[in-house]
N, C-alpha and C positions, 0 to 999 in steps of 0.2 A: 767370653769376656767382651762386653760392649763398651766402647769408648765414645762418650758424648760430651763435647765441650769441657774437657778437663775432669770429667767424672767417669769413673770406671765402675761398671755394674757387673757383678758376678752372680750367677744363678747356681743354686744347688737343689737337687730333687731327692725325694724319698717317697715311695709309693705314689700317691697322686698329689702330694704337696710340693709346691714350688716356692723357693725363697730367693728373692733378688735383693742384694745388699750393696751398700756403698760404705766404704771406710774412709774416715777423715782423721787426721791427727787431732787429738783432743784430750778430754779428761776421763774417758771411759763410759760415757753415757750411751745407752742402747735404746733406740726407739723402734718399736715394732708396730706397724699399721697405725701410727699416730699415738700409741700408748707406750708407757715405760715397759721394760722387759718384765718386771715382777708383776705389773698390773695385767699384762697380756697372758703370760704364763704364770698362773698362780700357784704352781707347785715348785718347791725349792729344788727338787731333783732335776726337773727340766731346765731350770736356770743354770745349775751347775754343769749339766751336760752341754748346754749351748756355749758356755764360756770356757769349756775345757781346752779348745785350741789356743785361746789367749793365755791361759794359765800355763800350759805345757811349754809354749814358746816365750814365756815371761814378758808378754805384751799387754797384760791386763792393766787397765787404767791409762793406756797410751793412745787408744783409738776410740773415736765416736762411731757408732754403727747405726745406720738408718736402713731398716729392712721392710720389704713389702712381701707379705706371705699370702698365699692363696691355695685353696684345695686341701683335701685331707683333714685329719684331726690334729689335735694339739701335739701329740707325740711325733707324728710324721712331720709336722711343721718344724718342731724343735730339731729333729734330726736333719732336715733339709737346711735349716739355718746354720747348724753346727758344721755341716759339710761345706756350705758356701764360705763361711768364715775361714775354715782351714784352707780352701782353695785360694782365697784372697791372700792369706798370709804367705803361702808358698809362692804365689806370683810376685810378691813384694821382695822376698829374699830367699834365695835357694838354700841357705843354711837351715831354714826351718823345715825343710823337706824330711830330714832324717828323724827328728823327734815326732813329727806328725805321722809319718809312715809307721813308726814303731807302735803307736797307739791306734793304728788302722783308721785314721781320720781322713785319709786322702782317697779311700776306696768307696765308690758309690755302692750302697746296698741294693742289689738288683731284685730283691724279693718283692713281689706284688701279689695282690689277691687273685687266687685262681678262679676262673670263671665257672658258672654253674654248668654242670654237664647234663646232657640229655639222659632221661631215665632216672635221675637222681633228684632228691629234694633240694639239696644245695650243692656246693662244689664237691664234697666228699660224702655227705650223708645220703644214705639210700632210703627208699621207702621201706616200711616195716615188712618183713618177710613172714609169710604164713605158709607152713607146709601143708596144712589141710584147710 
């Protein structure tokens, strides 16, 4: 959590995606990299997943969110954004910790892409085996 001149910035990560957010009391407007949430994430499932911490804690429509996303793909960025929103809500009020933890929103997903291994085509795929 970084504090700069009355602004608190919280970062969330998923795979190689990084989300940095600021929450302000407002009307529920979400801006991601200068675009609206539905414009940036054009799939409804991702939008619902991102807003799930606000729905669970009954805070939807009470906060304006400004997010800067970088790295990864759309799904990884959406997960990073969801994680950073959950972290921010927990830092605001400790009573949000129990419902967020019940839905496993406060745990960072540690899975990353496995590196390519020597003697293999990709991380797990081998070259074709020929007995003769």
